[in-house]
N, C-alpha and C positions, 0 to 999 in steps of 0.2 A: 503494499500499499505505499502510496507516494505521499507526500506533504506539500502542499502548495503553499507560497509564501505569499500571503497578499499585504500588501501595503496599505497603512493607514488611510480610510475613505475621507477624512478631515484633511484638507489642504492647509499649509502653512498661511498662519493669518497675515492679512494686510497691514498695512501700518495703521489705519483707523480704527482696528480693533485691538482689544488687550492680548497682545500675543501671549504671555505667560498663561493666560486662562484657557485660552484655544489649544494650547500644547499641552497642559494638563488633561484637558479634554480627550485629546486624541490619545493619550498614553492611557487615560482610563478605559477609553474604547478598546483598545488592544489589548488591555487585560481581560475586558469582556470577551472578546473573541476568542482568546488563547484560552479562557475557562471553558468556554464552550466546544473548543477543539479537543480539550483534554480534560475531561471532569476528573476531580478527584473527590471523592465523597465518601467518608467512613462515619457511621453514625454508631458508636461503642453503645453497649448495653441497650439497645432498641427493645421496648417491651414487646411482646406478643400479643395476639387476640386474646389470650385468656384472661388478661388484666385489662383489655380496653374498656371495658363499662367503667373504671374508676378514674379513667384519663380525662384529661378536662378537652373542652373544644379546641381544635387546632393542634393537638399532640400527634405524633407520628408513631405506628406501631406496625409490627411485620405479622402479615397473614399468610401462612402457606407459602413463603417467599416471594409476596409481594408487599411493598411499603405501602401504607393506608394513613389517612389523615381522619381523626375523630371529627367528625360533624355533629352540631348540637342536635340536628333532628333525626339521627342515626341512633337508633336502639339496638344496641349488643347486648347479645344474652351468652353469659358464660353457662356452658352445660355441665353439670355434674349428674354421673350414672352411677348407680349404687343398686344392691341387691342385699335382701335380707330375708331370714327364715325365721317362722315363729311356730313352734310345735309340729304337729302333723296332721294331715288330713286323711280322713277314713271315709272312703265311698263304699255303701252299702248298696246292694241291687237286690230287691225281692220280688 
């Protein structure tokens, strides 16, 4: 895969503009473009869907390999399954 070099799309500022501001803007835009080309994202200790019901609106969580955002309108239910036994059952057929 080749990497194309793209020059800044904002030209050098003419004399009637504050050139230092426009140059800072161009550097900032270059940084955004570079971040988009090479995203580096690491979110340590991201909670999973089992605790999503206690998260606040806007929090991130992992659900089966996908990153999701907790929305206020979403109702997330953590499911607990269990079984139990009590005594015996006798069936009599007459």
